[in-house]
PATI-838840 format. One line per 10 residues: number of its first residue (from 1); their letters; for each residue x, y, z of C-alpha. Coordinates in nm, 4 decimals. Layout:
N
NUM) a) X,Y,Z | ... .
//
This chain:
155
1) mtnvsqkesv) -2.3182,10.7628,1.2033 | -2.2208,11.0223,1.4624 | -2.1319,11.3261,1.3324 | -1.8689,11.5851,1.4702 | -2.1464,11.7876,1.6390 | -2.3702,11.5760,1.7960 | -2.0027,11.4584,1.9589 | -1.9340,11.7427,2.0893 | -2.2798,11.8415,2.2705 | -2.2370,11.5253,2.4143 .
11) fnmsvfdflh) -1.9219,11.5558,2.5494 | -2.0184,11.9081,2.7388 | -2.3071,11.8248,2.8422 | -2.3577,12.0012,3.2377 | -2.3110,11.6345,3.5058 | -2.4549,11.8591,3.7497 | -2.8047,11.9408,3.6043 | -2.9734,11.7133,3.8737 | -2.8508,12.0788,4.1233 | -3.1072,12.3580,3.9549 .
21) nekhkflplk) -3.3607,12.3781,4.1549 | -3.5102,12.5018,4.4344 | -3.3359,12.3294,4.7290 | -3.0040,12.4783,4.6308 | -2.8492,12.8833,4.5520 | -2.6076,12.9376,4.4051 | -2.4536,13.2491,4.1873 | -2.2507,13.1458,3.8201 | -1.9510,13.2042,3.7437 | -1.7839,13.3699,3.4067 .
31) kqeieaaeqr) -1.4683,13.1525,3.2952 | -1.2910,13.5121,3.3329 | -1.3306,13.4679,3.7217 | -1.2139,13.0961,3.7037 | -0.9247,13.1497,3.4947 | -0.8471,13.4522,3.7285 | -0.8606,13.2078,4.0569 | -0.6054,12.9657,3.8703 | -0.3482,13.2099,3.7868 | -0.3838,13.3358,4.0812 .
41) lgtkfpaelr) -0.3289,12.8900,4.2338 | -0.0900,12.8703,4.0512 | -0.2559,12.5400,3.8997 | -0.6259,12.4604,3.7410 | -0.8484,12.3938,4.0015 | -0.9045,11.9760,4.0097 | -1.1063,11.9051,3.6618 | -1.4932,11.8145,3.8047 | -1.4347,12.1759,4.0599 | -1.3412,12.3107,3.7520 .
51) qfygevgygf) -1.6335,12.1712,3.5406 | -1.8884,12.2684,3.8848 | -1.7791,12.6356,3.8727 | -1.8181,12.6478,3.5127 | -2.1245,12.5020,3.4962 | -2.3089,12.6078,3.8602 | -2.0546,12.8582,4.0136 | -2.0557,12.8850,4.4068 | -2.3318,12.9102,4.6545 | -2.5469,12.7138,4.8912 .
61) anrnetnafq) -2.6404,12.3784,4.8511 | -2.9525,12.2138,5.0904 | -2.9988,12.5453,5.2616 | -3.3554,12.5126,5.3921 | -3.2671,12.1321,5.5163 | -2.9690,12.1936,5.7021 | -2.8617,12.3760,6.0102 | -2.4908,12.3937,5.8573 | -2.3458,12.6115,5.6087 | -2.2752,12.3857,5.3130 .
71) riidpdsavd) -2.1269,12.6414,5.1380 | -1.9482,12.6080,4.8037 | -1.6442,12.8371,4.8343 | -1.6448,13.0934,4.5509 | -1.2875,13.0800,4.3202 | -1.1124,13.3789,4.4574 | -1.2033,13.2921,4.8211 | -1.0668,12.9188,4.7695 | -0.7652,13.0848,4.6330 | -0.7258,13.3127,4.9775 .
81) lhlredfyeh) -0.7710,12.9903,5.1510 | -0.5270,12.8135,5.0125 | -0.2590,12.9986,4.9594 | -0.3680,13.1268,5.3441 | -0.4328,13.4508,5.2624 | -0.7269,13.7696,5.3020 | -0.9144,13.6870,5.5744 | -0.7601,13.3290,5.6041 | -0.3881,13.4075,5.6903 | -0.4170,13.3768,6.0565 .
91) dpdldmyder) -0.7675,13.1331,6.0604 | -0.6505,12.8692,6.3813 | -0.9214,12.6504,6.2013 | -0.6738,12.5716,5.9319 | -0.3965,12.3881,6.1157 | -0.5353,12.0651,6.1189 | -0.6092,12.1240,5.7066 | -0.1257,12.1728,5.6689 | 0.0118,11.9063,5.4582 | -0.3450,11.8215,5.2422 .
101) egfiffevae) -0.3180,11.6591,4.9463 | -0.6516,11.8637,4.7796 | -0.8281,12.1729,4.7913 | -1.0577,12.2858,5.0305 | -1.3782,12.3779,4.8377 | -1.6936,12.3074,5.0498 | -1.7601,12.4598,5.4333 | -1.9530,12.2345,5.6689 | -1.9607,12.5249,5.9294 | -1.7271,12.7396,6.0745 .
111) glyfevrwgt) -1.3784,12.5798,6.0389 | -1.4892,12.2228,5.8900 | -1.4416,12.1711,5.5380 | -1.4389,11.9158,5.2426 | -1.1307,11.8875,5.0264 | -1.1996,11.7776,4.7196 | -0.8525,11.6132,4.5607 | -0.6784,11.6633,4.1742 | -0.7606,11.3187,4.0666 | -0.8613,11.2246,3.7170 .
121) pdaspvyfmn) -1.0153,11.4417,3.4672 | -1.3161,11.2231,3.5252 | -1.3312,11.2100,3.9074 | -1.2394,11.4177,4.1484 | -1.2459,11.2635,4.5219 | -1.3808,11.4821,4.8245 | -1.1772,11.3771,5.1353 | -1.2945,11.5283,5.5177 | -0.9448,11.4972,5.6120 | -0.8020,11.1487,5.5660 .
131) trisdslqgf) -1.1775,10.9979,5.5468 | -1.2705,11.0043,5.1895 | -1.7093,11.1125,5.1762 | -1.7296,11.0494,4.7424 | -1.5104,10.8940,4.5008 | -1.6001,11.2193,4.2753 | -1.7434,11.5563,4.3303 | -2.0801,11.4397,4.0858 | -2.1361,11.1629,4.3345 | -2.1090,11.3874,4.6135 .
141) fqeldknahf) -2.3771,11.6623,4.4770 | -2.6210,11.3797,4.3731 | -2.5970,11.2018,4.7681 | -2.6333,11.6029,4.9111 | -2.8670,11.6396,4.6534 | -3.0266,11.3350,4.8303 | -2.9867,11.3822,5.1197 | -2.7958,11.7222,5.3176 | -2.7093,11.5347,5.6002 | -2.5419,11.2039,5.4010 .
151) yekml) -2.2015,11.2631,5.5254 | -2.2174,11.3133,5.8565 | -2.2138,10.9398,5.9834 | -1.8273,10.9472,5.7867 | -1.7021,11.2132,6.0259 .
//
């Protein structure tokens, strides 16, 4: 029989542990930093992105395997980007992202972004414009961890 503490530990297991390797450079976030950014946004981040920020943080994926930035945008900058504030207030590259259904979280290269959409609590799909890159954020990072260029054929 499974007791409550065993259930809680299974529920709280990290789904992004596989990213803790030498290929990536991530900076951790405090829960308060995530919550403060969400307060500015006026809503919670998509579920998997919120979990990613809590478990991993933000930074750069596959930093030595590609010339692309592959930057996971920190929560404050992502909110600035979403609200078009501060550095992003007059960014013409964002015009093509107007009326998007998701939340930009990943910078491939300057002016080229991926967004994560508010999906179900279990899966937040990743898109470039109207092209679905992955059915979930976890799946996106699993593919990215294996192959720094996996999404290029979809762009």
